[in-house]
N, C-alpha and C positions, 0 to 999 in steps of 0.2 A: 613762195612755190617754186620748184626746180625745175620741175619735168611733169609731164599728165602722160599717160598711155591709154590706148582703148585696145582692150584684149577680149577675146571670147572665151566661153566656159564649158565646153563640151566633156563630160568626163571620158568620154572614149579616148581624149588626147592623152590620159595616163596610162603608162603600158601596164599599169596594176589592173586598170578596167579594160582598156583595149584588147590586150592579149595577142598583139600584131597587128588588131586592125587600125592602132593611132598611126602605122606607117602609110596608110593611104591620104593622110593630111600632113606629109613630111615638111612640107613651105611653112604649116602652120606651127610646128613642132619647132622646127628653124628659127622661125621669127618667134616664138616663145623664149628661147634661148637667148637670142640677141637683145630682144627688150629687156630681158632680166639683167642680162649683163650692163646695159645702158643706165639701169636702176642703179645696181651697185658702183658704178661709175660715179654716178650724181649722189649717191651715200646719203639718202633722206634720213632724217630723224624720225619723221612718222609717214605710213602709207595711209593714207585716207581712199577707202575702196567703195565706189557707188555700186551696188547689185541688186538687180531685179528679183533675185532668189532670195534676199533677206527678207524680213518679216515685212510684208506690203499691205499700205492701206491706200483706200482711193483718196482719201480727203487728208493725210497727213504725211509726213516722213518719218521713218522710223530710225533713230540713231541707236545703235545697240548699246545697251550698260555691260558693266562688269567689270573685273579685273583682268580676265586674261581670254582671249580670242582661243577656245578650242573647237576642230572639226575634225571629221574624216571621210573618208569615201566608204565608208563600212557600208551604207546603204546601197553602194554600188559592187559590193563583194570585195573590199579592198580596204580591211579596217587599218591597216600598218600604214596606209598612205594619211597623212595626218598633220596637222599645224598647232601649234600652242604659241602664242603671240601675244604679249602684252599689251591693254589698252593704252592709249594717252587720254587718261582722264582729264587732264589740264586743257588739251584741244577740245575734247568733245564738250566739255563741259562750256568754253567760251563760244562753239556753234551753237549749242541751245540757248544760250544767254542772248545772241544776236539775233535767232530765230524769235525767240519770245518778244524781244524788243521790236521786232518787225511785224509781229501777229501772225508768224506762220505755224501754224501747227505743227507740233514735233510729240513724237511719241517714244517715250522712254521707259516703256515698263519692262522690269526685268525677268518677268515670267516667259517672256519670249527670247532671252540673250542666248540660250543654248539652243535654240532651232538650228537644223540643218541649213547650211547655204551654199550649195556648189559654186554659185556665182561668186562668192568671195573666196571658196576655197580653191578652185583650180588653178586661178592666176597666183595666187600666194604660195601655193605648193611649187609652181615653177621658180619664182622669186626665190623662195628659201634653199632651192639647191645651190645658189652661187652669193647669195646675200641674206642677212638674219639680223642684222643689227639695227632693228626699228620697232616703233610701236606702231599700233595699228588703230584707225577710226574705221567704223562701218556704218554706212547709212544706206536705206533703201531710198529710191525714189517714190512718187507717186501718181496719182492721174488728175492732180491739178492743173492748172495753164501751164503752157511753155515757159511764161513770164515768171511764175511761180517758181518752175524748176531751175531757170538763170538766175533768179535772186538768191536761191538756196547755194548755187555753185559761188556766186559772188561772195556769200557769207562765209564759205568754207575758206576761200582765199583770205578775205578781211580777218577772220579768226586766227589763221595760220599768222599772218603778220603781227596782229595784237600779242601773241604769246610768242613771237621769235621763232618759229618753228621752220625748220625747212623740210617742205613734205613733197612727195610724188602724189598725184590724185589718178587712181585707176577706176577708168569707166568700164566694168565687166558689161559686155552684151553682144550676144550673137546677132546677125543681120536678118535677113528673111528666113523663115522656116517654110517657105514654100517655093522652093527653085527648082524642084522635078516631079513627075509622077512618081519615081520610083522611091523619093524620100520619104519620110514617115507622116508628112503633112500635107503632101500632093504638091499640085502647081498652080500657082496662078499668074497672070504676064505682068502683075505689080510686082512679085517677088525679085526677079532678075534687075528690074528697073530700078528698084530702091536700091539695091546692092550697088549697081552701078553709079548712080548718083551720088550715096553716101560716100563712097570709097573715094569717087573723086573730090569732094569735101574734104575728106581727111589729107588727101595728096595736096592739094592747093592751100590748106589751112584755112580754108572760108567756112569757118565754125558757124558763124551766123544762119548759114544756109541750111542748118539742120531742123531749123524750125518750118522750113518751106512746105513740108510736106502735109496735107490734109488728113483730118482725123479719118476720113473712110479708106484714103489711101493707106495710112499706116495699119489700120484694123485688117485690110485685104491682104496686105504682104506678112502680116504676122511677125513683126520684128518683136525683139525683148530689150533692144539695146537702147532704141533713141531717146529716151528720157534721160539716162544717163550721161549721154554723149552732150545733150542739152544743157545739164548740170556743170558739165566739163568746160562747154563753151564760155559759160556764165564767170566760172572760175578763171578763164584764161582772159577776158577781155581785156585787163590791165597791162598785158604783155606782149612783147614782140616773141612771135614763135615761131619755129623753124621744125616744119614737119618731116618725119622721115617713115614713109609707107614700107611696111614690111613685107606683108604678105595679105593675099586674099585666096580662099577657097570654098568651094560650094560642094565638096566629094558626095557627102551624105544629103544632100538635099536642104540643107542650112547652110547661112552663110558665114564665115570666119574671117573676120580681118584684123590685123593688129598694127597699129600705128605707134609711134612715139612720139612726143612733141617736147622740142626742148624750150625751155621758156627763159626769157630774158627780160628781168624788170624792170618797167618804163622807168622809174625812179633812179634805178641803179646806172642804168644805161644814159639819162640825162647827166647824171654827175658825172660819170666817166668821159662822155662826150665834152662837156664842158670843159673840164681840167684840161684834156687834152689839144682843145682848140687853143685856149690861152696859153699853154707852155709851149706849143708849135707855132704860133701867129701872133701871139700878143695881143689878141681880139677877143670879144665877147661872144660867146654862142649866141645866134640868135632862135628865139624859141622856136622849135618844129612845130609843124602843122599836123604830125602824126599822133599826138599825144592823148591818152584817155582824158574824156571829158573832166571828169572831177580834178585833174592836175592845174587845168586853165580856169575852172569854174569856183573853185575854194581857194582860201587863205588859210595859212595854217604856219605855227612856227616849226621849223626843219633844225635838225642837226645832221650835218654829213660829216663822215668819219673815214680815214684812209689808214689802210694797214699793210706792211709789207714785211712778209714772211712772218705774220702773225704777231707782228708787234705795231703799235699805234704810230702813225708816220703823219697823222694832222687830223684834227677835229676843230670844227668851229659850227656854233648853231645861234638859233634866235629862239627864244622862249615865245614871244607873239609876232606874228609877222609883220615884216619890212616891205614886202614886195607885193604886185598886184594879185598875186596868184602861187600855188604851191610850186609851179613849175619854174617861175623865177626866182622863187626864192633858193631851190636847188641849184639853179644854174650858177647864181652870185655866189652861194656858201661853198659850192663845188671848189670855186677857184679859190676862196678865203683860206678854206682846210689845207689845201695845196702850197699855198704860197705865204701866207699871213698867220698862221700859228706862230705866236713867239717862241713855244718851245722846240721848233723843229727848223731847218734850214728850207728854204723853198724846194719843192719837188723839181727834179731835173728830167731832161728828155728821156735821158736812158733809163730813168726808174719807170716808166708809165706802164710797160707791158708786166712790171713787178706788184703792180698796187691792186689792193679789193678794196671795193667801196661799200661801205653801208648808210643807208638814209632812214633816220627815224622822223618820222611825220609826227607833231604833237597834237593832242587834245587839247582844248583851251583848259587854263589850270583852273581848280576850286579850290575853297578853302578846306582844310583839312585838320583832324584830330591824329595824334599819334595811333590809337586803337584801331583806326580806320585804313591805316597802311598796309601794303603789301610788296614787299622787295623784289618780287619776281612781276606783279602787274602793274604798280604804280610808280612812276618817278616822283622825286620832291622838289620844292623849291622852297629856298627860306630867305626872308628879306627883313632887313632892319634899315631903315630910311634909304639909303639909294644904294645901300649894299644888298646885293643879291646872291644867290650861288643857286645851281641847279644839279641835279644828278638823274643821270637815266635811267630806268629801271633795271631788273635782270641782268646785272654786271658781274663777272665773274669776281668770285671772293668778296661779295657784299652781299650778305646774307639776311640782313634784319634791318629793319626801318630804321632802330637806333644807329646801327653803322651808315645807313644812307644820310640820315639828317647829320651826323657828327662831320661827314666828307663834304657836304652841302657847305654847312657852317665855316667848314676853312676856306674852302674855294672862296666862299663871300666875304672872309677877313671878320668873321662874328665870333665873337669868343662864346664860349658855351654858357657863361652865365649872365650873358646878355639876352634881353626878351628878343623875340623875332616873329612873323608871322609865317604860318605853315600852308604851302598848297600842295596838292598831289595832280598829276596828269597820267594820261596814257599813251603809249605810243602803237604806230603802225610802223614795223620794223620792215625795211627791204634790205636785202642781201643778196 
């Protein structure tokens, strides 16, 4: 995940619907434009959008199926204001697979695929004005527990890591609908209080606080965005985030807020800090105290690779873990990749600003047959005695399992006519 955005979805924000009234929320319009420019700058391959106006189930999450998402503002009198965006079927499938694995109910019935959804449509119309080179996944929240909402957010992030997808997550949602007696929904004192507190959470980046509101309070202030915001907070748990709060308005008696969160992956940041510490001081980076729990609780094989101007600059990894935890594995392998890859000279200090880092966290290998492999999803390991070769999945120019195996055999020094054991594994890709 490279960024996340909170956006509102008032149809009146589009001039095709507002017909001049949209100028009354000019701060929001300016924020839409700036947030969209930010998304263009991040250049995600896929936008995952959480919308409360997608098909909504009380006890399940709806993950929209189909090949292309098409929608328009025809129900608001503006049929020419429309989108047509291809779905990311691979990412959607992985999200559903992980939900099934966790026992989280997911509805994917195609009968609802073309139902109108202005919660997705409005933000994407603004994005499309400056950036359109992306695919989309659309998810509706549910009325299940906040912890379940958090877990689906985590699954979205994990699924993106599994398939190696650069994503931006948009949580589409308005704040309280009860800010003013003159507004369409009236006024309650909880309305302005909710908006004040939730916008402060956005500004500070304290996203875990989204869960602090009681059900009664949420009902009284009549918000529609909070479930999606909670899902977003789950997706961002493993990231260092930099919030940029762009706007808040309640002109029409409904709260509209726009906030962009720049995401720095904790694995990538750790690899970068480790190599830079070693190159500049000759000392190993101590394990930081602010890492996500899973990085210090779990052990796994890890590969750290460095790129400079899109060219490989070093890559070292472990098939099975050597260190006490994933964090320690990354710290040591980042130094190895930068200074001890025999194919390259050691990285010098004046190169550090030019490097890009990838961290692949490996699942435990399992025995495999050729017909079980998929070059995009699985990496391969070949073994003959003490000779062993590994190839990561989803590499450019490696399109078939046969190609994977041939390269892994060559790396291991195993001839094609020699017997070998075959294993497969998946990776969580951080970049």
